[in-house]
Steps between C-alpha positions, in 0.01 A plus 500: 500500500782742586668446159170566322453833689860594415446417138177688488669810659776485245250477210304797637818712540609412142169588357504835685849567374379417143212744537729770624742440218212518246408837646848625451629465858854388559505160665865495609594204282603278792446142404481266793409136542391324815682189625441356844318817613791721405539750216764418239601786274768380262599855398537612867702191591735563206524871568565443874817316391593786269516257198405546141293219342816366342680497834205332669520238226867438576439481871183294519487326159166665402441577136503872428185472284320315784605765757382779269167332444437432873601857591262644241215258579501354147544146649439353835776302670411144617498406864856359485626818360317704762651275769845575358434871502382472866828331584700777318289767681582336835865425453650575153853433614421145611310431177798628298738290705293189446493559123863598448682339793661835590409815688297758331703762313529856629197675349681835473722369226197469265 
């Protein structure tokens, strides 16, 4: 029942945003997805690491085109992808280390 209410709320918010957009109002362009009751915003996660899409691809082995489509809301990531983003959001350095078997590089060099 809780999931249904959450989904209904999300649909209602999306519809209101679409109406506002159609009327010419700015919607903010923030594309978020819900996974395990937490918001996942691929663009914000990438930006918080100060990475371009290409750099994000190098770090987390995510296709640049997929990242762009998810950030713009053109495609919806599946649950496995959302879980991966949740892990990056929680502890990017640990995810990087698991993928590359070395510590995360210094972000300032990018």
